[in-house]
N, CA, C and O of each residue as an XYZ file, in Angstrom:
596
protein
N      79.705   -104.605   -167.751
C      79.567   -105.820   -166.965
C      80.551   -105.844   -165.797
O      80.222   -106.319   -164.710
N      81.760   -105.328   -166.027
C      82.788   -105.295   -164.993
C      82.327   -104.443   -163.810
O      82.525   -104.824   -162.656
N      81.718   -103.302   -164.092
C      81.235   -102.422   -163.030
C      80.087   -103.060   -162.254
O      79.968   -102.879   -161.043
N      79.261   -103.795   -162.951
C      78.147   -104.476   -162.305
C      78.666   -105.522   -161.312
O      78.139   -105.628   -160.204
N      79.702   -106.304   -161.697
C      80.290   -107.305   -160.804
C      80.921   -106.642   -159.584
O      80.769   -107.143   -158.470
N      81.611   -105.549   -159.764
C      82.213   -104.836   -158.641
C      81.115   -104.310   -157.705
O      81.237   -104.393   -156.482
N      80.062   -103.779   -158.288
C      78.939   -103.278   -157.513
C      78.308   -104.398   -156.677
O      78.044   -104.228   -155.486
N      78.073   -105.542   -157.322
C      77.455   -106.686   -156.631
C      78.363   -107.232   -155.533
O      77.894   -107.507   -154.428
N      79.636   -107.390   -155.814
C      80.541   -107.950   -154.811
C      80.699   -107.008   -153.625
O      80.857   -107.469   -152.494
N      80.660   -105.698   -153.858
C      80.762   -104.722   -152.772
C      79.568   -104.860   -151.824
O      79.743   -104.907   -150.606
N      78.370   -104.926   -152.374
C      77.180   -105.038   -151.550
C      77.011   -106.436   -150.958
O      76.441   -106.584   -149.877
N      77.495   -107.444   -151.645
C      77.466   -108.803   -151.100
C      78.365   -108.876   -149.862
O      77.974   -109.464   -148.855
N      79.557   -108.290   -149.924
C      80.476   -108.272   -148.785
C      79.862   -107.511   -147.614
O      79.991   -107.931   -146.464
N      79.200   -106.405   -147.898
C      78.561   -105.623   -146.845
C      77.425   -106.412   -146.202
O      77.252   -106.380   -144.984
N      76.657   -107.116   -147.019
C      75.552   -107.925   -146.508
C      76.064   -109.064   -145.627
O      75.518   -109.302   -144.549
N      77.098   -109.765   -146.068
C      77.674   -110.857   -145.274
C      78.231   -110.318   -143.961
O      78.023   -110.933   -142.915
N      78.927   -109.194   -143.988
C      79.463   -108.591   -142.768
C      78.351   -108.215   -141.797
O      78.488   -108.414   -140.590
N      77.261   -107.679   -142.309
C      76.138   -107.298   -141.458
C      75.500   -108.515   -140.800
O      75.190   -108.489   -139.609
N      75.304   -109.575   -141.567
C      74.694   -110.795   -141.014
C      75.608   -111.409   -139.956
O      75.138   -111.802   -138.889
N      76.900   -111.493   -140.237
C      77.836   -112.038   -139.254
C      77.883   -111.178   -137.992
O      77.990   -111.702   -136.883
N      77.803   -109.881   -138.161
C      77.776   -108.986   -137.009
C      76.545   -109.192   -136.152
O      76.637   -109.181   -134.924
N      75.396   -109.379   -136.778
C      74.159   -109.630   -136.030
C      74.204   -110.953   -135.288
O      73.602   -111.087   -134.223
N      74.901   -111.922   -135.832
C      75.014   -113.230   -135.195
C      76.116   -113.264   -134.145
O      76.296   -114.270   -133.459
N      76.855   -112.163   -134.019
C      77.928   -112.116   -133.028
C      79.192   -112.794   -133.488
O      80.030   -113.156   -132.663
N      79.352   -112.973   -134.765
C      80.508   -113.677   -135.296
C      81.553   -112.739   -135.898
O      82.533   -113.189   -136.493
N      81.343   -111.464   -135.745
C      82.305   -110.528   -136.312
C      83.464   -110.343   -135.349
O      83.369   -110.712   -134.179
N      84.528   -109.789   -135.825
C      85.681   -109.523   -134.972
C      85.730   -108.049   -134.666
O      85.197   -107.228   -135.413
N      86.367   -107.719   -133.571
C      86.540   -106.316   -133.239
C      88.024   -106.013   -133.192
O      88.846   -106.900   -132.963
N      88.350   -104.773   -133.407
C      89.757   -104.366   -133.387
C      90.242   -104.309   -131.952
O      89.469   -104.026   -131.038
N      91.513   -104.577   -131.758
C      92.105   -104.458   -130.434
C      92.186   -102.990   -130.047
O      92.488   -102.135   -130.879
N      91.919   -102.710   -128.804
C      92.038   -101.351   -128.296
C      93.448   -101.189   -127.764
O      93.772   -101.709   -126.697
N      94.275   -100.485   -128.484
C      95.684   -100.354   -128.134
C      95.863    -99.689   -126.773
O      96.747   -100.078   -126.010
N      95.047    -98.705   -126.461
C      95.187    -97.959   -125.209
C      94.405    -98.586   -124.053
O      94.433    -98.053   -122.943
N      93.716    -99.692   -124.282
C      92.891   -100.368   -123.271
C      91.877    -99.425   -122.637
O      91.637    -99.479   -121.431
N      91.286    -98.565   -123.452
C      90.302    -97.621   -122.946
C      88.907    -98.225   -122.866
O      88.103    -97.831   -122.022
N      88.621    -99.182   -123.745
C      87.280    -99.738   -123.812
C      87.344   -101.252   -123.660
O      88.269   -101.883   -124.171
N      86.373   -101.845   -122.962
C      86.343   -103.315   -122.894
C      85.989   -103.889   -124.264
O      85.314   -103.230   -125.055
N      86.435   -105.101   -124.546
C      86.095   -105.696   -125.843
C      84.597   -105.958   -125.938
O      83.937   -106.215   -124.931
N      84.073   -105.892   -127.141
C      82.661   -106.189   -127.370
C      82.469   -107.692   -127.235
O      83.186   -108.471   -127.864
N      81.508   -108.099   -126.421
C      81.216   -109.513   -126.231
C      79.747   -109.747   -126.520
O      78.894   -108.921   -126.193
N      79.464   -110.878   -127.134
C      78.093   -111.240   -127.439
C      77.792   -112.558   -126.736
O      78.642   -113.447   -126.693
N      76.618   -112.685   -126.197
C      76.238   -113.921   -125.531
C      75.447   -113.616   -124.282
O      74.861   -112.542   -124.149
N      75.432   -114.574   -123.360
C      74.768   -114.374   -122.088
C      75.598   -115.039   -121.000
O      76.354   -115.971   -121.275
N      75.463   -114.570   -119.777
C      76.239   -115.154   -118.683
C      75.888   -116.626   -118.480
O      74.733   -117.026   -118.628
N      76.885   -117.415   -118.143
C      76.632   -118.815   -117.827
C      77.544   -119.240   -116.695
O      78.561   -118.602   -116.423
N      77.172   -120.316   -116.046
C      77.916   -120.818   -114.898
C      77.684   -122.319   -114.780
O      76.843   -122.894   -115.470
N      78.447   -122.933   -113.894
C      78.299   -124.358   -113.615
C      77.996   -124.536   -112.131
O      78.465   -123.764   -111.294
N      77.217   -125.550   -111.819
C      76.913   -125.837   -110.424
C      76.840   -127.335   -110.197
O      76.572   -128.110   -111.115
N      77.081   -127.722   -108.963
C      76.930   -129.116   -108.545
C      76.201   -129.105   -107.205
O      76.597   -128.403   -106.275
N      75.147   -129.880   -107.123
C      74.388   -130.021   -105.881
C      74.456   -131.487   -105.488
O      74.059   -132.366   -106.254
N      74.953   -131.738   -104.307
C      75.081   -133.120   -103.848
C      74.569   -133.212   -102.421
O      74.370   -132.200   -101.749
N      74.362   -134.428   -101.975
C      73.899   -134.622   -100.616
C      73.485   -136.059   -100.383
O      73.764   -136.955   -101.181
N      72.823   -136.244    -99.281
C      72.387   -137.586    -98.880
C      70.908   -137.535    -98.521
O      70.455   -136.619    -97.835
N      70.171   -138.518    -98.987
C      68.746   -138.630    -98.676
C      68.596   -139.688    -97.593
O      69.016   -140.833    -97.762
N      67.980   -139.281    -96.462
C      67.808   -140.203    -95.337
C      66.359   -140.194    -94.870
O      65.581   -139.305    -95.215
N      66.017   -141.201    -94.081
C      64.695   -141.291    -93.476
C      64.654   -140.347    -92.273
O      65.563   -140.358    -91.443
N      63.603   -139.533    -92.178
C      63.460   -138.616    -91.045
C      63.244   -139.369    -89.744
O      63.610   -138.878    -88.676
N      62.652   -140.560    -89.819
C      62.361   -141.337    -88.617
C      63.584   -142.062    -88.082
O      63.869   -142.007    -86.885
N      64.313   -142.751    -88.973
C      65.417   -143.591    -88.514
C      66.798   -142.999    -88.773
O      67.773   -143.417    -88.148
N      66.895   -142.040    -89.678
C      68.194   -141.466    -90.036
C      68.985   -142.341    -91.001
O      70.110   -142.006    -91.373
N      68.395   -143.462    -91.404
C      69.068   -144.376    -92.329
C      69.032   -143.826    -93.753
O      68.062   -143.174    -94.138
N      70.077   -144.083    -94.535
C      70.068   -143.638    -95.930
C      69.018   -144.399    -96.737
O      68.704   -145.551    -96.441
N      68.484   -143.737    -97.758
C      67.461   -144.353    -98.602
C      68.022   -144.469   -100.019
O      68.376   -143.467   -100.641
N      68.099   -145.690   -100.515
C      68.575   -145.898   -101.888
C      67.407   -145.856   -102.861
O      66.257   -146.073   -102.479
N      67.715   -145.577   -104.118
C      66.705   -145.626   -105.167
C      65.712   -144.482   -105.173
O      64.647   -144.598   -105.779
N      66.035   -143.376   -104.512
C      65.159   -142.207   -104.525
C      65.482   -141.385   -105.771
O      66.651   -141.133   -106.065
N      64.463   -140.974   -106.492
C      64.657   -140.176   -107.703
C      64.799   -138.704   -107.315
O      63.940   -138.141   -106.637
N      65.902   -138.092   -107.759
C      66.160   -136.681   -107.501
C      66.109   -135.974   -108.857
O      66.924   -136.253   -109.737
N      65.152   -135.059   -109.021
C      64.910   -134.399   -110.305
C      65.292   -132.925   -110.214
O      64.851   -132.209   -109.315
N      66.109   -132.492   -111.148
C      66.412   -131.070   -111.302
C      65.294   -130.503   -112.167
O      65.332   -130.638   -113.390
N      64.302   -129.871   -111.551
C      63.146   -129.369   -112.292
C      63.521   -128.209   -113.209
O      62.807   -127.924   -114.170
N      64.633   -127.542   -112.919
C      65.078   -126.429   -113.748
C      65.564   -126.913   -115.108
O      65.273   -126.298   -116.133
N      66.315   -128.030   -115.113
C      66.868   -128.542   -116.374
C      66.148   -129.786   -116.885
O      66.238   -130.106   -118.070
N      65.436   -130.493   -116.007
C      64.763   -131.726   -116.403
C      65.606   -132.973   -116.175
O      65.119   -134.084   -116.380
N      66.863   -132.817   -115.753
C      67.731   -133.969   -115.494
C      67.300   -134.673   -114.214
O      66.762   -134.047   -113.301
N      67.541   -135.984   -114.155
C      67.229   -136.731   -112.937
C      68.260   -137.819   -112.709
O      68.881   -138.324   -113.645
N      68.428   -138.167   -111.447
C      69.329   -139.249   -111.040
C      68.666   -139.991   -109.878
O      67.612   -139.591   -109.383
N      69.308   -141.079   -109.459
C      68.811   -141.871   -108.336
C      69.889   -141.945   -107.265
O      71.083   -141.942   -107.564
N      69.447   -142.010   -106.008
C      70.415   -142.141   -104.924
C      71.052   -143.527   -104.968
O      70.417   -144.501   -105.374
N      72.317   -143.604   -104.545
C      73.025   -144.881   -104.533
C      72.709   -145.658   -103.247
O      71.824   -145.266   -102.487
N      73.420   -146.738   -103.011
C      73.168   -147.605   -101.847
C      73.276   -146.850   -100.520
O      72.586   -147.186    -99.557
N      74.145   -145.826   -100.467
C      74.334   -145.049    -99.232
C      73.457   -143.798    -99.195
O      73.594   -142.974    -98.291
N      72.555   -143.651   -100.172
C      71.640   -142.520   -100.195
C      72.193   -141.239   -100.800
O      71.544   -140.195   -100.728
N      73.387   -141.300   -101.397
C      74.004   -140.094   -101.952
C      73.529   -139.807   -103.379
O      73.217   -140.721   -104.141
N      73.484   -138.538   -103.715
C      73.158   -138.095   -105.071
C      74.094   -136.946   -105.442
O      74.689   -136.315   -104.568
N      74.219   -136.682   -106.736
C      75.033   -135.572   -107.224
C      74.429   -135.056   -108.529
O      74.481   -135.733   -109.556
N      73.858   -133.854   -108.483
C      73.291   -133.213   -109.671
C      74.271   -132.155   -110.158
O      74.747   -131.334   -109.374
N      74.572   -132.174   -111.451
C      75.445   -131.155   -112.019
C      74.716   -130.476   -113.160
O      73.936   -131.102   -113.878
N      74.975   -129.208   -113.316
C      74.342   -128.457   -114.390
C      75.181   -127.267   -114.773
O      76.213   -126.978   -114.168
N      74.716   -126.593   -115.783
C      75.458   -125.421   -116.214
C      74.764   -124.694   -117.326
O      73.552   -124.800   -117.513
N      75.550   -123.959   -118.054
C      75.131   -123.114   -119.167
C      74.555   -121.816   -118.662
O      75.312   -120.976   -118.173
N      73.257   -121.605   -118.752
C      72.681   -120.318   -118.411
C      72.861   -120.048   -116.916
O      72.626   -120.924   -116.085
N      73.277   -118.837   -116.590
C      73.518   -118.447   -115.203
C      72.210   -118.472   -114.429
O      71.253   -117.788   -114.792
N      72.171   -119.257   -113.370
C      70.955   -119.405   -112.578
C      71.190   -118.924   -111.152
O      72.301   -119.019   -110.630
N      70.147   -118.414   -110.537
C      70.211   -117.988   -109.145
C      69.632   -119.048   -108.209
O      69.883   -119.024   -107.004
N      68.849   -119.986   -108.775
C      68.271   -121.042   -107.956
C      67.941   -122.247   -108.837
O      67.755   -122.126   -110.048
N      67.875   -123.406   -108.196
C      67.535   -124.650   -108.877
C      66.420   -125.320   -108.076
O      66.538   -125.501   -106.864
N      65.349   -125.682   -108.757
C      64.251   -126.398   -108.110
C      64.520   -127.894   -108.188
O      64.858   -128.424   -109.246
N      64.365   -128.568   -107.046
C      64.615   -130.009   -106.968
C      63.367   -130.698   -106.430
O      62.723   -130.222   -105.495
N      63.046   -131.829   -107.047
C      61.951   -132.672   -106.548
C      62.557   -134.017   -106.181
O      63.295   -134.611   -106.968
N      62.246   -134.488   -104.996
C      62.741   -135.770   -104.503
C      61.534   -136.660   -104.314
O      60.595   -136.303   -103.602
N      61.557   -137.847   -104.965
C      60.399   -138.725   -104.866
C      60.813   -140.197   -104.811
O      61.797   -140.622   -105.417
N      60.025   -140.941   -104.067
C      60.227   -142.379   -103.925
C      59.443   -143.080   -105.022
O      58.217   -142.983   -105.073
N      60.148   -143.785   -105.898
C      59.433   -144.443   -106.989
C      59.404   -145.964   -106.846
O      58.705   -146.642   -107.600
N      60.159   -146.507   -105.884
C      60.162   -147.971   -105.685
C      59.953   -148.297   -104.211
O      60.800   -148.934   -103.584
N      58.843   -147.865   -103.670
C      58.583   -147.888   -102.232
C      58.871   -149.212   -101.531
O      59.235   -149.204   -100.355
N      58.725   -150.315   -102.192
C      58.908   -151.608   -101.535
C      60.390   -151.911   -101.323
O      60.777   -152.403   -100.263
N      61.208   -151.623   -102.311
C      62.615   -152.008   -102.253
C      63.456   -151.181   -101.286
O      64.501   -151.654   -100.839
N      63.037   -149.965   -100.949
C      63.871   -149.159   -100.069
C      63.321   -149.056    -98.645
O      63.699   -148.153    -97.899
N      62.461   -149.944    -98.279
C      62.025   -150.020    -96.889
C      60.777   -149.249    -96.535
O      60.504   -149.050    -95.351
N      60.037   -148.824    -97.473
C      58.798   -148.115    -97.170
C      58.448   -147.120    -98.245
O      59.184   -146.939    -99.215
N      57.311   -146.477    -98.059
C      56.871   -145.479    -99.024
C      57.066   -144.104    -98.400
O      56.526   -143.812    -97.333
N      57.850   -143.258    -99.082
C      58.196   -141.945    -98.557
C      57.461   -140.853    -99.331
O      57.235   -140.973   -100.536
N      57.095   -139.794    -98.624
C      56.416   -138.652    -99.241
C      57.392   -137.871   -100.106
O      58.557   -137.713    -99.741
N      56.926   -137.385   -101.246
C      57.802   -136.559   -102.089
C      58.093   -135.218   -101.414
O      57.361   -134.769   -100.531
N      59.174   -134.604   -101.855
C      59.569   -133.324   -101.272
C      60.117   -132.419   -102.366
O      60.895   -132.863   -103.211
N      59.714   -131.156   -102.352
C      60.234   -130.149   -103.270
C      61.082   -129.168   -102.475
O      60.738   -128.801   -101.352
N      62.191   -128.748   -103.068
C      63.011   -127.737   -102.433
C      63.684   -126.870   -103.481
O      63.789   -127.247   -104.648
N      64.133   -125.711   -103.047
C      64.837   -124.778   -103.927
C      66.216   -124.535   -103.342
O      66.355   -124.166   -102.176
N      67.234   -124.746   -104.168
C      68.613   -124.464   -103.776
C      68.981   -123.133   -104.419
O      68.949   -122.992   -105.641
N      69.331   -122.159   -103.580
C      69.629   -120.817   -104.082
C      71.129   -120.557   -104.083
O      71.869   -121.063   -103.240
N      71.553   -119.759   -105.048
C      72.944   -119.359   -105.172
C      73.019   -117.842   -105.168
O      72.110   -117.167   -105.650
N      74.092   -117.315   -104.629
C      74.361   -115.883   -104.760
C      75.588   -115.719   -105.648
O      76.342   -116.670   -105.854
N      75.782   -114.539   -106.163
C      76.910   -114.292   -107.066
C      78.241   -114.613   -106.394
O      79.177   -115.049   -107.064
N      78.341   -114.406   -105.083
C      79.599   -114.663   -104.378
C      79.897   -116.161   -104.234
O      81.025   -116.535   -103.911
N      78.886   -117.032   -104.474
C      79.104   -118.487   -104.399
C      79.950   -119.000   -105.562
O      80.628   -120.019   -105.434
N      79.913   -118.304   -106.686
C      80.595   -118.767   -107.893
C      82.045   -118.302   -107.888
O      82.329   -117.135   -107.618
N      82.961   -119.223   -108.188
C      84.400   -118.935   -108.166
C      85.009   -119.155   -109.547
O      84.494   -119.926   -110.356
N      86.112   -118.463   -109.794
C      86.930   -118.612   -111.004
C      86.209   -118.173   -112.275
O      86.460   -118.728   -113.344
N      85.334   -117.201   -112.179
C      84.654   -116.703   -113.362
C      85.466   -115.629   -114.068
O      86.286   -114.938   -113.463
N      85.215   -115.510   -115.351
C      85.879   -114.475   -116.145
C      85.011   -114.190   -117.368
O      84.571   -115.114   -118.051
N      84.770   -112.918   -117.638
C      83.940   -112.560   -118.781
C      82.517   -113.039   -118.572
O      81.929   -112.838   -117.510
N      81.975   -113.669   -119.586
C      80.613   -114.188   -119.489
C      80.519   -115.396   -118.574
O      79.451   -115.685   -118.034
N      81.634   -116.108   -118.393
C      81.627   -117.281   -117.518
C      81.641   -116.808   -116.071
O      82.609   -116.183   -115.635
N      80.586   -117.096   -115.324
C      80.448   -116.627   -113.952
C      81.189   -117.500   -112.937
O      81.373   -117.092   -111.790
N      81.615   -118.703   -113.354
C      82.355   -119.577   -112.455
C      81.594   -120.850   -112.128
O      80.628   -121.215   -112.799
N      82.064   -121.522   -111.063
C      81.469   -122.786   -110.647
C      81.227   -122.747   -109.147
O      81.980   -122.127   -108.397
N      80.166   -123.418   -108.725
C      79.870   -123.517   -107.307
C      79.393   -124.922   -106.984
O      78.908   -125.649   -107.851
N      79.539   -125.286   -105.727
C      79.059   -126.588   -105.235
C      78.292   -126.356   -103.947
O      78.714   -125.581   -103.089
N      77.167   -127.032   -103.822
C      76.352   -126.946   -102.610
C      76.018   -128.348   -102.134
O      75.816   -129.262   -102.934
N      75.965   -128.502   -100.830
C      75.568   -129.776   -100.222
C      74.192   -129.581    -99.595
O      73.998   -128.716    -98.741
N      73.242   -130.402   -100.036
C      71.872   -130.361    -99.518
C      71.470   -131.757    -99.080
O      71.101   -132.592    -99.905
N      71.541   -132.006    -97.787
C      71.061   -133.275    -97.255
C      69.539   -133.174    -97.079
O      69.014   -132.149    -96.645
N      68.858   -134.254    -97.424
C      67.391   -134.243    -97.465
C      66.842   -135.364    -96.589
O      67.294   -136.505    -96.674
N      65.865   -135.033    -95.750
C      65.171   -136.045    -94.953
C      63.763   -136.220    -95.482
O      63.035   -135.251    -95.698
N      63.391   -137.476    -95.687
C      62.037   -137.787    -96.160
C      61.225   -138.470    -95.068
O      61.742   -139.299    -94.319
N      59.953   -138.112    -94.990
C      59.038   -138.737    -94.046
C      58.277   -139.877    -94.726
O      57.957   -139.804    -95.912
N      57.996   -140.921    -93.963
C      57.183   -142.006    -94.501
C      55.754   -141.532    -94.619
O      55.285   -140.699    -93.844
N      55.060   -142.090    -95.623
C      53.635   -141.736    -95.818
C      52.790   -142.356    -94.744
O      51.572   -142.176    -94.736
């Protein structure tokens, strides 16, 4: 019976180590000579902020209450009284973010404006302070003009 318990515990430990290794939860030994980079599990991620002002193409006046949707993540916000918006996102490293801008309360903001789709693109050099899997953070300003319908 003693040998059976030793046999079971040996294979149980090996099984647990294998599962943890597959999940990326295992540890690796330090490389004393710094010959090899450490083993890392995961995927690159980064943070971004896109901000700007939504104005009328005809008058140049700011438009409040415009819905700004990050189609990449599904998040949405509304422009403030001065027409400003600020979208923030992160996690998976992205090269571009699709944005949809739409007027949902046409009467209150002075007219009915046509929706607009745009793509904000990032390059690797836009991201700062990255290390390892973390690619860094970037900020972009995208001012948007909407035409009345």
